Z-matrix of the N, CA and C atoms (Angstrom, degrees):
N
C 1 1.450
C 2 1.687 1 106.59
N 3 1.255 2 112.70 1 -47.62
C 4 1.565 3 115.81 2 -177.19
C 5 1.558 4 103.09 3 -59.12
N 6 1.299 5 119.71 4 -45.48
C 7 1.571 6 119.32 5 -174.15
C 8 1.487 7 108.66 6 -65.53
N 9 1.481 8 118.95 7 -35.73
C 10 1.400 9 113.94 8 179.34
C 11 1.529 10 112.10 9 -67.10
N 12 1.386 11 115.55 10 -40.49
C 13 1.436 12 121.96 11 -175.00
C 14 1.515 13 104.55 12 -60.28
N 15 1.346 14 123.44 13 -51.66
C 16 1.367 15 123.57 14 -173.13
C 17 1.540 16 111.26 15 -73.81
N 18 1.238 17 120.01 16 -23.64
C 19 1.527 18 122.39 17 171.31
C 20 1.464 19 112.05 18 -62.46
N 21 1.423 20 110.61 19 -49.95
C 22 1.560 21 115.64 20 175.72
C 23 1.425 22 113.14 21 -59.65
N 24 1.312 23 120.00 22 -44.23
C 25 1.415 24 126.52 23 179.67
C 26 1.535 25 108.23 24 -57.13
N 27 1.309 26 116.86 25 -49.77
C 28 1.516 27 119.07 26 179.04
C 29 1.446 28 116.66 27 -57.18
N 30 1.300 29 111.12 28 -39.08
C 31 1.484 30 116.79 29 -174.43
C 32 1.685 31 106.37 30 -65.81
N 33 1.388 32 110.24 31 -48.49
C 34 1.419 33 113.20 32 -178.31
C 35 1.582 34 109.73 33 -65.67
N 36 1.315 35 120.89 34 -39.63
C 37 1.410 36 128.21 35 179.18
C 38 1.639 37 109.76 36 -58.46
N 39 1.267 38 117.88 37 -41.22
C 40 1.415 39 120.86 38 177.79
C 41 1.494 40 114.07 39 -68.14
N 42 1.378 41 115.67 40 -36.52
C 43 1.510 42 122.44 41 174.31
C 44 1.429 43 108.57 42 -63.72
N 45 1.419 44 120.70 43 -44.29
C 46 1.371 45 124.83 44 -176.22
C 47 1.523 46 107.93 45 -70.19
N 48 1.308 47 124.77 46 -33.74
C 49 1.432 48 124.27 47 -178.10
C 50 1.486 49 106.76 48 -66.42
N 51 1.261 50 117.36 49 -41.34
C 52 1.522 51 122.61 50 -176.44
C 53 1.636 52 108.68 51 -64.05
N 54 1.367 53 112.87 52 -40.02
C 55 1.400 54 115.20 53 177.43
C 56 1.473 55 114.99 54 -65.88
N 57 1.315 56 116.66 55 -37.80
C 58 1.444 57 121.70 56 -176.68
C 59 1.548 58 107.95 57 -68.73
N 60 1.356 59 113.92 58 -41.48
C 61 1.437 60 118.76 59 -175.74
C 62 1.511 61 109.08 60 -70.03
N 63 1.278 62 118.35 61 -33.00
C 64 1.504 63 118.82 62 174.45
C 65 1.415 64 120.06 63 -61.96
N 66 1.473 65 114.80 64 -26.40
C 67 1.398 66 121.72 65 174.56
C 68 1.473 67 113.36 66 -96.90
N 69 1.300 68 121.17 67 2.51
C 70 1.487 69 123.25 68 -178.44
C 71 1.517 70 111.01 69 74.02
N 72 1.302 71 118.91 70 20.07
C 73 1.380 72 120.76 71 -175.95
C 74 1.492 73 110.53 72 -93.03
N 75 1.379 74 119.54 73 132.28
C 76 1.392 75 127.80 74 -179.83
C 77 1.539 76 109.83 75 -101.45
N 78 1.330 77 118.41 76 122.89
C 79 1.442 78 123.98 77 178.65
C 80 1.525 79 112.69 78 -113.68
N 81 1.299 80 113.22 79 123.94
C 82 1.541 81 115.80 80 179.82
C 83 1.535 82 107.60 81 -111.29
N 84 1.307 83 113.66 82 131.01
C 85 1.535 84 122.85 83 175.07
C 86 1.407 85 104.25 84 -92.87
N 87 1.310 86 117.95 85 107.59
C 88 1.500 87 125.61 86 178.82
C 89 1.521 88 107.43 87 -92.00
N 90 1.250 89 121.50 88 121.39
C 91 1.519 90 127.64 89 -179.56
C 92 1.291 91 110.85 90 -130.61
N 93 1.402 92 115.57 91 145.83
C 94 1.560 93 121.36 92 174.39
C 95 1.527 94 105.81 93 -171.97
N 96 1.340 95 117.17 94 178.49
C 97 1.447 96 122.02 95 167.83
C 98 1.506 97 108.30 96 -77.33
N 99 1.242 98 118.80 97 169.96
C 100 1.541 99 122.32 98 177.61
C 101 1.605 100 106.20 99 -68.39
N 102 1.324 101 115.80 100 138.14
C 103 1.452 102 121.58 101 176.02
C 104 1.500 103 119.28 102 84.67
N 105 1.422 104 111.66 103 14.04
C 106 1.509 105 115.77 104 -176.56
C 107 1.540 106 109.51 105 -80.86
N 108 1.370 107 115.18 106 -18.39
C 109 1.498 108 113.45 107 -175.97
C 110 1.559 109 117.97 108 108.42
N 111 1.389 110 111.23 109 9.98
C 112 1.497 111 116.47 110 179.29
C 113 1.441 112 112.81 111 -57.66
N 114 1.295 113 120.87 112 -50.94
C 115 1.444 114 122.41 113 -175.80
C 116 1.569 115 112.87 114 -67.22
N 117 1.366 116 117.86 115 -37.22
C 118 1.458 117 122.68 116 174.87
C 119 1.489 118 108.49 117 -66.44
N 120 1.297 119 117.09 118 -42.37
C 121 1.531 120 119.70 119 174.39
C 122 1.554 121 114.62 120 -58.66
N 123 1.339 122 118.65 121 -40.71
C 124 1.431 123 126.05 122 175.94
C 125 1.496 124 108.34 123 -67.00
N 126 1.303 125 127.59 124 -50.04
C 127 1.312 126 127.10 125 174.01
C 128 1.497 127 114.19 126 -47.55
N 129 1.299 128 116.62 127 -54.59
C 130 1.484 129 120.93 128 -177.58
C 131 1.470 130 111.66 129 -61.63
N 132 1.411 131 114.95 130 -41.47
C 133 1.435 132 121.83 131 176.10
C 134 1.499 133 116.67 132 -55.22
N 135 1.456 134 110.69 133 -52.53
C 136 1.408 135 117.14 134 177.68
C 137 1.496 136 116.46 135 -60.69
N 138 1.321 137 113.95 136 -35.04
C 139 1.518 138 120.76 137 -178.45
C 140 1.518 139 108.78 138 -69.24
N 141 1.319 140 112.62 139 -38.63
C 142 1.422 141 116.37 140 -172.70
C 143 1.564 142 113.97 141 -88.77
N 144 1.212 143 115.89 142 -23.41
C 145 1.550 144 121.76 143 179.30
C 146 1.407 145 115.87 144 -112.50
N 147 1.376 146 120.39 145 -15.20
C 148 1.497 147 122.18 146 -172.91
C 149 1.443 148 118.19 147 -43.84
N 150 1.365 149 114.30 148 -41.25
C 151 1.484 150 124.53 149 -176.14
C 152 1.530 151 114.56 150 -74.02
N 153 1.329 152 112.56 151 -28.01
C 154 1.420 153 118.19 152 179.66
C 155 1.469 154 119.30 153 -106.57
N 156 1.241 155 120.61 154 -16.07
C 157 1.475 156 126.54 155 178.04
C 158 1.527 157 108.37 156 -127.30
N 159 1.287 158 117.77 157 123.62
C 160 1.556 159 117.29 158 177.81
C 161 1.518 160 110.82 159 -71.26
N 162 1.249 161 117.38 160 116.58
C 163 1.509 162 128.54 161 -174.87
C 164 1.421 163 116.91 162 -118.96
N 165 1.342 164 121.11 163 147.35
C 166 1.403 165 121.50 164 170.71
C 167 1.602 166 105.96 165 -149.71
N 168 1.371 167 120.40 166 159.24
C 169 1.454 168 117.98 167 -169.23
C 170 1.572 169 106.62 168 -134.14
N 171 1.350 170 113.59 169 133.05
C 172 1.456 171 120.41 170 170.34
C 173 1.478 172 106.35 171 -105.18
N 174 1.401 173 118.24 172 116.99
C 175 1.385 174 120.73 173 -175.89
C 176 1.529 175 110.71 174 -99.06
N 177 1.289 176 120.52 175 129.13
C 178 1.455 177 126.17 176 176.93
C 179 1.535 178 110.79 177 -109.99
N 180 1.287 179 121.51 178 122.80
C 181 1.406 180 127.44 179 173.26
C 182 1.616 181 109.20 180 -149.38
N 183 1.235 182 113.12 181 157.95
C 184 1.518 183 113.43 182 174.29
C 185 1.543 184 113.77 183 -67.87
N 186 1.292 185 111.39 184 -43.03
C 187 1.521 186 116.63 185 -179.21
C 188 1.486 187 110.63 186 -143.09
N 189 1.317 188 118.75 187 166.81
C 190 1.504 189 129.51 188 172.27
C 191 1.469 190 111.31 189 79.82
N 192 1.314 191 115.52 190 167.43
C 193 1.451 192 126.82 191 171.01
C 194 1.526 193 113.31 192 -111.41
N 195 1.343 194 119.09 193 14.03
C 196 1.405 195 120.64 194 -167.39
C 197 1.492 196 111.36 195 -65.37
N 198 1.294 197 125.13 196 -41.26
C 199 1.395 198 124.56 197 -174.24
C 200 1.481 199 107.26 198 -77.29
N 201 1.329 200 118.00 199 -35.55
C 202 1.473 201 119.09 200 173.61
C 203 1.578 202 115.36 201 -60.71
N 204 1.252 203 111.90 202 -33.05
C 205 1.485 204 119.39 203 -178.71
C 206 1.481 205 105.74 204 -73.33
N 207 1.311 206 120.97 205 -35.63
C 208 1.438 207 122.91 206 -176.77
C 209 1.624 208 107.06 207 -70.05
N 210 1.285 209 115.26 208 -37.79
C 211 1.513 210 121.41 209 178.09
C 212 1.444 211 109.58 210 -70.28
N 213 1.251 212 119.50 211 -46.71
C 214 1.467 213 120.86 212 178.23
C 215 1.456 214 113.53 213 -55.87
N 216 1.385 215 120.88 214 -29.41
C 217 1.457 216 122.49 215 -177.81
C 218 1.538 217 110.73 216 -73.19
N 219 1.381 218 114.39 217 -8.78
C 220 1.580 219 115.43 218 175.81
C 221 1.496 220 107.25 219 -81.52
N 222 1.370 221 118.86 220 -16.32
C 223 1.503 222 122.59 221 -163.73
C 224 1.439 223 117.81 222 90.73
N 225 1.330 224 117.10 223 4.52
C 226 1.448 225 118.99 224 -176.81
C 227 1.629 226 105.31 225 -84.48
N 228 1.344 227 113.51 226 158.69
C 229 1.423 228 120.62 227 172.17
C 230 1.453 229 108.92 228 -81.02
N 231 1.496 230 120.84 229 130.35
C 232 1.373 231 121.63 230 -172.68
C 233 1.621 232 102.71 231 -143.78
N 234 1.447 233 110.73 232 149.42
C 235 1.392 234 117.90 233 169.81
C 236 1.538 235 105.36 234 -136.24
N 237 1.359 236 110.10 235 136.57
C 238 1.422 237 117.32 236 179.91
C 239 1.497 238 112.80 237 -96.08
N 240 1.399 239 117.47 238 134.39
C 241 1.408 240 122.30 239 177.68
C 242 1.493 241 106.22 240 -116.84
N 243 1.332 242 122.25 241 116.54
C 244 1.397 243 124.65 242 178.85
C 245 1.602 244 107.66 243 -101.96
N 246 1.421 245 113.02 244 131.06
C 247 1.388 246 117.31 245 -169.44
C 248 1.510 247 113.04 246 -101.82
N 249 1.402 248 117.90 247 1.06
C 250 1.393 249 129.76 248 -177.21
C 251 1.646 250 106.10 249 58.70
N 252 1.308 251 112.75 250 -114.53
C 253 1.471 252 116.22 251 -173.82
C 254 1.511 253 107.56 252 -86.66
N 255 1.301 254 121.98 253 -5.75
C 256 1.467 255 126.71 254 178.81
C 257 1.626 256 108.34 255 -64.32
N 258 1.247 257 113.82 256 145.81
C 259 1.476 258 124.55 257 -178.26
C 260 1.568 259 113.78 258 -99.25
N 261 1.341 260 117.26 259 -1.04
C 262 1.388 261 122.34 260 -175.15
C 263 1.605 262 115.36 261 -163.66
N 264 1.250 263 114.21 262 160.49
C 265 1.660 264 116.98 263 169.95
C 266 1.379 265 104.75 264 -79.60
N 267 1.374 266 117.11 265 158.86
C 268 1.409 267 128.86 266 174.10
C 269 1.625 268 106.83 267 -131.62
N 270 1.281 269 114.16 268 169.90
C 271 1.533 270 120.08 269 -175.49
C 272 1.496 271 106.84 270 -63.21
N 273 1.359 272 125.93 271 -35.96
C 274 1.496 273 121.87 272 -178.74
C 275 1.500 274 105.73 273 -69.91
N 276 1.349 275 120.81 274 -47.86
C 277 1.530 276 113.96 275 -178.12
C 278 1.484 277 109.82 276 -63.16
N 279 1.313 278 126.60 277 -33.42
C 280 1.373 279 129.13 278 175.99
C 281 1.498 280 113.88 279 -57.78
N 282 1.369 281 110.74 280 -48.94
C 283 1.416 282 123.84 281 -179.02
C 284 1.650 283 108.27 282 -55.26
N 285 1.317 284 111.58 283 -50.52
C 286 1.433 285 116.70 284 -173.62
C 287 1.552 286 108.68 285 -68.55
N 288 1.340 287 115.25 286 -37.79
C 289 1.436 288 120.39 287 -179.02
C 290 1.539 289 109.76 288 -64.35
N 291 1.351 290 114.32 289 -41.45
C 292 1.446 291 117.60 290 -177.91
C 293 1.555 292 113.25 291 -64.27
N 294 1.328 293 108.54 292 -39.04
C 295 1.524 294 112.82 293 -178.88
C 296 1.578 295 108.55 294 -62.83
N 297 1.312 296 117.62 295 -35.73
C 298 1.481 297 120.93 296 177.64
C 299 1.528 298 108.27 297 -71.77
N 300 1.287 299 118.16 298 -43.69
C 301 1.421 300 122.01 299 -174.54
C 302 1.640 301 109.47 300 -72.83
N 303 1.257 302 114.04 301 -34.87
C 304 1.482 303 115.23 302 175.94
C 305 1.442 304 121.10 303 49.63
N 306 1.306 305 116.18 304 52.62
C 307 1.520 306 124.16 305 -167.63
C 308 1.594 307 105.50 306 -65.60
N 309 1.289 308 112.56 307 148.03
C 310 1.405 309 119.89 308 178.99
C 311 1.513 310 112.79 309 -71.31
N 312 1.346 311 123.97 310 148.76
C 313 1.435 312 122.08 311 -177.51
C 314 1.587 313 110.33 312 -56.64
N 315 1.288 314 117.91 313 142.22
C 316 1.404 315 123.39 314 179.51
C 317 1.450 316 113.86 315 80.27
N 318 1.326 317 124.75 316 9.53
C 319 1.417 318 132.68 317 -179.86
C 320 1.613 319 107.55 318 -76.26
N 321 1.352 320 113.51 319 159.38
C 322 1.397 321 121.22 320 165.75
C 323 1.533 322 106.32 321 -107.88
N 324 1.277 323 117.83 322 122.26
C 325 1.463 324 127.78 323 -175.63
C 326 1.539 325 104.93 324 -105.68
N 327 1.255 326 116.04 325 115.05
C 328 1.523 327 119.38 326 170.61
C 329 1.600 328 110.75 327 -88.75
N 330 1.235 329 115.78 328 120.52
C 331 1.473 330 117.10 329 174.60
C 332 1.573 331 106.90 330 -102.96
N 333 1.252 332 113.80 331 106.17
C 334 1.440 333 115.31 332 -179.90
C 335 1.559 334 108.22 333 -90.69
N 336 1.320 335 116.96 334 104.76
C 337 1.455 336 126.14 335 -175.18
C 338 1.491 337 108.77 336 -74.60
N 339 1.319 338 113.24 337 159.56
C 340 1.534 339 124.11 338 177.35
C 341 1.493 340 104.64 339 -53.38
N 342 1.389 341 117.32 340 136.78
C 343 1.433 342 126.27 341 173.89
C 344 1.636 343 112.68 342 -57.69
N 345 1.338 344 116.37 343 107.80
C 346 1.457 345 115.22 344 -167.72
C 347 1.490 346 103.46 345 178.15
N 348 1.314 347 114.33 346 125.79
C 349 1.528 348 116.30 347 177.91
C 350 1.491 349 113.45 348 -98.51
N 351 1.299 350 121.48 349 14.68
C 352 1.501 351 123.52 350 -173.95
C 353 1.566 352 105.99 351 -116.87
N 354 1.283 353 118.39 352 -83.86
C 355 1.425 354 126.66 353 -173.25
C 356 1.520 355 118.73 354 -52.72
N 357 1.281 356 117.60 355 -44.57
C 358 1.418 357 122.07 356 179.78
C 359 1.557 358 112.25 357 -58.19
N 360 1.271 359 120.45 358 -26.81
C 361 1.484 360 123.74 359 -176.86
C 362 1.627 361 110.15 360 -70.17
N 363 1.402 362 117.19 361 -24.53
C 364 1.297 363 121.37 362 -174.03
C 365 1.639 364 113.40 363 -83.02
N 366 1.327 365 117.53 364 -18.92
C 367 1.375 366 120.77 365 -166.23
C 368 1.511 367 112.28 366 -115.31
N 369 1.312 368 115.98 367 111.70
C 370 1.461 369 127.84 368 177.59
C 371 1.519 370 104.96 369 -66.14
N 372 1.331 371 120.82 370 130.66
C 373 1.423 372 125.86 371 179.10
C 374 1.603 373 110.40 372 -108.97
N 375 1.321 374 117.95 373 6.70
C 376 1.440 375 126.87 374 -176.82
C 377 1.561 376 107.73 375 77.51
N 378 1.239 377 120.03 376 22.27
C 379 1.439 378 126.23 377 -176.08
C 380 1.531 379 113.15 378 -68.20
N 381 1.237 380 120.65 379 155.41
C 382 1.488 381 126.22 380 176.66
C 383 1.572 382 108.23 381 -79.97
N 384 1.407 383 113.79 382 -38.06
C 385 1.563 384 115.48 383 -179.61
C 386 1.504 385 103.31 384 -152.33
N 387 1.405 386 109.35 385 157.75
C 388 1.561 387 114.32 386 177.13
C 389 1.561 388 103.47 387 -115.25
N 390 1.397 389 108.86 388 137.21
C 391 1.416 390 121.37 389 -178.19
C 392 1.517 391 112.06 390 -116.83
N 393 1.314 392 124.34 391 120.94
C 394 1.436 393 120.80 392 -178.00
C 395 1.549 394 105.83 393 -116.44
N 396 1.363 395 108.57 394 123.80
C 397 1.507 396 113.81 395 177.88
C 398 1.506 397 108.61 396 -99.18
N 399 1.246 398 119.45 397 139.66
C 400 1.439 399 127.45 398 177.98
C 401 1.527 400 103.77 399 -131.33
N 402 1.382 401 122.21 400 136.23
C 403 1.362 402 119.78 401 173.07
C 404 1.607 403 112.43 402 -108.03
N 405 1.318 404 117.20 403 152.88
C 406 1.442 405 120.33 404 -172.59
C 407 1.661 406 113.03 405 -65.98
N 408 1.367 407 107.78 406 -10.48
C 409 1.514 408 113.65 407 177.42
C 410 1.589 409 113.41 408 -80.34
N 411 1.319 410 114.01 409 -4.00
C 412 1.509 411 117.10 410 -167.91
C 413 1.479 412 112.89 411 -97.08
N 414 1.362 413 117.15 412 -20.26
C 415 1.474 414 128.97 413 179.11
C 416 1.580 415 113.90 414 111.32
N 417 1.092 416 112.86 415 151.81
C 418 1.591 417 122.16 416 -178.86
C 419 1.481 418 113.03 417 -62.36
N 420 1.339 419 122.71 418 -31.53
C 421 1.404 420 119.64 419 -165.97
C 422 1.607 421 111.73 420 -96.97
N 423 1.219 422 118.15 421 14.40
C 424 1.482 423 120.35 422 -177.83
C 425 1.639 424 108.50 423 -56.58
N 426 1.314 425 120.69 424 -41.81
C 427 1.463 426 115.23 425 -176.42
C 428 1.602 427 110.49 426 -65.99
N 429 1.373 428 115.16 427 -24.04
C 430 1.498 429 116.98 428 178.83
C 431 1.559 430 110.39 429 -77.66
N 432 1.363 431 117.00 430 -35.17
C 433 1.418 432 124.16 431 -174.08
C 434 1.519 433 110.54 432 -73.97
N 435 1.393 434 117.47 433 -33.26
C 436 1.437 435 127.21 434 -176.45
C 437 1.473 436 113.86 435 -130.57
N 438 1.343 437 113.31 436 63.67
C 439 1.463 438 120.64 437 -176.49
C 440 1.461 439 117.21 438 -64.26
N 441 1.371 440 120.42 439 -27.42
C 442 1.473 441 125.21 440 -177.74
C 443 1.550 442 110.45 441 -70.46
N 444 1.318 443 114.86 442 -31.57
C 445 1.475 444 121.61 443 175.78
C 446 1.507 445 110.05 444 -69.79
N 447 1.266 446 118.75 445 -50.81
C 448 1.351 447 124.44 446 -177.94
C 449 1.485 448 118.83 447 -66.95
N 450 1.355 449 118.33 448 -34.95
C 451 1.376 450 127.73 449 -172.29
C 452 1.569 451 107.18 450 -73.69
N 453 1.242 452 123.81 451 -14.74
C 454 1.450 453 123.27 452 176.75
C 455 1.594 454 113.15 453 -102.51
N 456 1.346 455 113.74 454 0.10
C 457 1.433 456 121.22 455 -178.42
C 458 1.512 457 115.66 456 -66.89
N 459 1.325 458 121.76 457 137.92
C 460 1.351 459 126.12 458 174.00
C 461 1.587 460 109.00 459 -95.70
N 462 1.335 461 111.68 460 -31.43
C 463 1.491 462 120.95 461 179.00
C 464 1.573 463 106.72 462 -144.64
N 465 1.285 464 114.01 463 136.51
C 466 1.398 465 123.91 464 174.73
C 467 1.532 466 110.11 465 -116.12
N 468 1.356 467 119.13 466 118.71
C 469 1.381 468 121.87 467 -177.55
C 470 1.641 469 107.66 468 -102.82
N 471 1.357 470 112.74 469 119.38
C 472 1.489 471 113.02 470 173.35
C 473 1.530 472 108.84 471 -91.69
N 474 1.353 473 118.30 472 104.46
C 475 1.444 474 126.41 473 -168.09
C 476 1.643 475 106.03 474 -93.06
N 477 1.392 476 111.93 475 165.76
C 478 1.442 477 127.76 476 176.58
C 479 1.550 478 111.66 477 55.54
N 480 1.342 479 112.90 478 46.51
C 481 1.524 480 118.72 479 179.03
C 482 1.656 481 104.86 480 -73.42
N 483 1.228 482 121.09 481 -15.80
C 484 1.435 483 118.32 482 166.06
C 485 1.519 484 118.80 483 -51.73
N 486 1.321 485 114.20 484 -27.39
C 487 1.448 486 123.49 485 -172.58
C 488 1.545 487 110.61 486 -95.46
N 489 1.382 488 115.01 487 0.95
C 490 1.539 489 114.10 488 -178.00
C 491 1.523 490 111.48 489 -58.32
N 492 1.340 491 123.09 490 -34.84
C 493 1.511 492 118.53 491 -177.57
C 494 1.595 493 111.11 492 -63.54
N 495 1.253 494 117.77 493 -13.03
C 496 1.555 495 121.67 494 -165.24
C 497 1.574 496 108.49 495 -116.64
N 498 1.331 497 119.25 496 -0.75
C 499 1.381 498 115.97 497 -173.18
C 500 1.685 499 105.67 498 -139.10
N 501 1.303 500 111.89 499 157.19
C 502 1.512 501 120.22 500 178.83
C 503 1.433 502 108.45 501 -87.81
N 504 1.292 503 120.35 502 87.90
C 505 1.554 504 127.61 503 -179.85
C 506 1.521 505 107.80 504 -140.87
N 507 1.356 506 116.20 505 127.64
C 508 1.457 507 129.67 506 174.45
C 509 1.402 508 112.08 507 -97.18
N 510 1.334 509 121.98 508 101.18
C 511 1.418 510 125.84 509 -176.20
C 512 1.525 511 109.37 510 -66.48
N 513 1.200 512 121.07 511 -44.59
C 514 1.537 513 125.78 512 178.71
C 515 1.476 514 108.48 513 -61.76
N 516 1.333 515 121.09 514 -48.88
C 517 1.387 516 119.63 515 179.57
C 518 1.493 517 119.20 516 -63.35
N 519 1.380 518 114.65 517 -40.16
C 520 1.431 519 121.76 518 175.08
C 521 1.496 520 110.35 519 -64.48
N 522 1.381 521 120.59 520 -40.65
C 523 1.475 522 122.05 521 -179.23
C 524 1.512 523 106.83 522 -66.70
N 525 1.365 524 122.88 523 -37.84
C 526 1.455 525 125.36 524 170.09
C 527 1.406 526 118.41 525 -53.11
N 528 1.397 527 117.75 526 -45.16
C 529 1.369 528 130.04 527 171.04
C 530 1.549 529 114.13 528 -53.99
N 531 1.388 530 111.00 529 -48.19
C 532 1.372 531 118.85 530 -177.55
C 533 1.585 532 110.26 531 -63.00
N 534 1.355 533 115.35 532 -43.92
C 535 1.481 534 118.60 533 -177.42
C 536 1.485 535 110.00 534 -72.50
N 537 1.333 536 121.71 535 -24.54
C 538 1.327 537 123.77 536 170.24
C 539 1.473 538 117.05 537 -59.64
N 540 1.429 539 112.05 538 -42.12
C 541 1.455 540 120.19 539 179.81
C 542 1.535 541 111.09 540 -78.71
N 543 1.366 542 117.33 541 -42.15
C 544 1.402 543 122.50 542 -176.41
C 545 1.537 544 111.85 543 -137.07
N 546 1.324 545 116.36 544 87.83
C 547 1.505 546 124.01 545 -169.70
C 548 1.532 547 106.56 546 -60.82
N 549 1.294 548 123.69 547 -29.39
C 550 1.480 549 124.20 548 -176.38
C 551 1.516 550 114.18 549 -90.45
N 552 1.320 551 119.00 550 -4.18
C 553 1.449 552 121.48 551 -176.91
C 554 1.432 553 115.12 552 -70.01
N 555 1.255 554 124.36 553 135.63
C 556 1.482 555 122.36 554 168.63
C 557 1.542 556 109.30 555 -81.19
N 558 1.347 557 111.02 556 154.25
C 559 1.504 558 118.07 557 -178.13
C 560 1.477 559 105.36 558 -133.67
N 561 1.484 560 111.37 559 124.33
C 562 1.499 561 115.12 560 170.06
C 563 1.459 562 111.65 561 -124.59
N 564 1.337 563 115.95 562 155.13
C 565 1.436 564 126.51 563 -178.98
C 566 1.480 565 104.80 564 -104.37
N 567 1.348 566 117.80 565 135.16
C 568 1.450 567 118.14 566 171.63
C 569 1.606 568 112.36 567 -158.36
N 570 1.284 569 110.01 568 173.61
C 571 1.445 570 120.44 569 175.24
C 572 1.530 571 102.08 570 -135.84
N 573 1.483 572 110.41 571 113.10
C 574 1.501 573 114.97 572 -179.52
C 575 1.582 574 112.06 573 -74.36
N 576 1.262 575 115.77 574 -15.73
C 577 1.485 576 119.14 575 178.30
C 578 1.485 577 113.16 576 -92.88
N 579 1.247 578 118.48 577 -46.56
C 580 1.499 579 117.44 578 177.77
C 581 1.505 580 114.67 579 -87.82
N 582 1.256 581 119.65 580 -21.44
C 583 1.473 582 121.87 581 173.35
C 584 1.471 583 117.72 582 106.93
N 585 1.399 584 115.18 583 -6.89
C 586 1.451 585 117.52 584 174.97
C 587 1.388 586 119.08 585 -53.35
N 588 1.450 587 121.99 586 129.18
C 589 1.411 588 121.16 587 170.64
C 590 1.548 589 110.53 588 84.02
N 591 1.272 590 125.73 589 -4.84
C 592 1.433 591 124.62 590 -171.80
C 593 1.521 592 109.04 591 -69.89
N 594 1.385 593 119.50 592 -33.61
C 595 1.449 594 121.09 593 172.95
C 596 1.494 595 113.03 594 -50.99
N 597 1.340 596 119.37 595 -39.31
C 598 1.437 597 120.09 596 -177.34
C 599 1.523 598 108.24 597 -70.45
N 600 1.278 599 115.23 598 -38.66
C 601 1.529 600 122.02 599 -179.48
C 602 1.616 601 109.40 600 -63.00
N 603 1.297 602 112.97 601 -44.08
C 604 1.437 603 116.69 602 -178.27
C 605 1.501 604 109.81 603 -71.13
N 606 1.230 605 119.13 604 -39.16
C 607 1.453 606 120.31 605 175.06
C 608 1.602 607 119.29 606 -59.66
N 609 1.430 608 105.90 607 -35.50
C 610 1.424 609 111.76 608 176.01
C 611 1.701 610 109.80 609 -72.04
N 612 1.248 611 116.14 610 -34.61
C 613 1.509 612 120.13 611 175.67
C 614 1.550 613 111.58 612 -61.08
N 615 1.319 614 116.34 613 -48.03
C 616 1.414 615 124.87 614 -179.87
C 617 1.543 616 108.36 615 -61.08
N 618 1.319 617 120.53 616 -47.57
C 619 1.445 618 123.97 617 177.75
C 620 1.371 619 116.72 618 -65.14
N 621 1.420 620 119.37 619 -27.90
C 622 1.382 621 124.71 620 179.61
C 623 1.539 622 115.94 621 -67.56
N 624 1.351 623 108.86 622 -20.12
C 625 1.647 624 115.33 623 179.78
C 626 1.499 625 107.45 624 -78.42
N 627 1.232 626 125.75 625 -7.60
C 628 1.449 627 120.29 626 -175.00
C 629 1.529 628 106.55 627 -75.94
N 630 1.322 629 116.20 628 150.76
C 631 1.583 630 120.41 629 -179.21
C 632 1.478 631 110.31 630 -56.53
N 633 1.431 632 117.53 631 -42.26
C 634 1.457 633 119.10 632 -177.81
C 635 1.506 634 111.44 633 -59.16
N 636 1.329 635 116.05 634 -45.40
C 637 1.460 636 117.55 635 179.17
C 638 1.527 637 117.24 636 -63.93
N 639 1.262 638 112.69 637 -36.44
C 640 1.460 639 122.03 638 177.05
C 641 1.421 640 109.32 639 -61.19
N 642 1.424 641 113.81 640 -51.20
C 643 1.437 642 118.77 641 -176.74
C 644 1.497 643 112.89 642 -66.44
N 645 1.202 644 118.53 643 -33.80
C 646 1.427 645 125.57 644 179.86
C 647 1.520 646 109.62 645 -65.39
N 648 1.357 647 116.09 646 -56.42
C 649 1.424 648 121.70 647 -178.53
C 650 1.516 649 117.28 648 -64.36
N 651 1.220 650 114.09 649 -44.38
C 652 1.472 651 121.29 650 177.32
C 653 1.537 652 117.03 651 -66.36
N 654 1.235 653 111.56 652 -19.33
C 655 1.489 654 118.38 653 175.42
C 656 1.566 655 113.93 654 -87.54
N 657 1.364 656 112.50 655 -10.41
C 658 1.482 657 112.06 656 176.27
C 659 1.539 658 110.80 657 -72.94
N 660 1.359 659 110.21 658 151.54
C 661 1.458 660 114.03 659 177.08
C 662 1.464 661 118.93 660 -71.17
N 663 1.242 662 119.28 661 137.47
C 664 1.473 663 127.17 662 178.05
C 665 1.453 664 115.68 663 -101.06
N 666 1.250 665 124.66 664 169.56
C 667 1.476 666 124.90 665 175.24
C 668 1.600 667 109.67 666 -57.32
N 669 1.255 668 111.84 667 130.61
C 670 1.403 669 118.81 668 175.47
C 671 1.640 670 107.84 669 85.35
N 672 1.272 671 124.89 670 -5.14
C 673 1.388 672 127.57 671 179.66
C 674 1.626 673 106.42 672 -71.21
């Protein structure tokens, strides 16, 4: 049954990826554990780049509109998708959310997945790239404990580096664990609240919109491919 579910999901995801590429739309699947700072990073990103980069957000949570309300306060277009008991978004939820969101061609669509380092890794959403956010408060060994999440990442963001003096976190060791799981993934360090490293994140987003980057990333194998 699991194989059938994933196969159906992958078929829909491939169709969705083709549709997004045809309109020049870049979709980012943002994944992390709860409390990593994904929503705070999105708020900061949208406020800093909203005028220069067309952006929209698809918010995934089990319940509430809380994160969607935070995103809407930045002025960005946002649609909330509540999964109920579900622990992840899938391609069908994403497709329905995108129809409602109706992003303009050439947009960057941030898909903030449900906070979970297990189930979201299995489900292709038709995204252009996968971004995994880890905070320094979570522990150095997260890439070792959740390898399936990190092995599909195109970019890993190590967030909350402003807290490094106060926590036991080894940036070099964690980066090494990420590279072991995903040798081709880029790794950036940042603080969404203080602003450290955001220029590198913004440069990555701008570069991602090039046709060469889109073709390279969407040509990569996804789970179930």
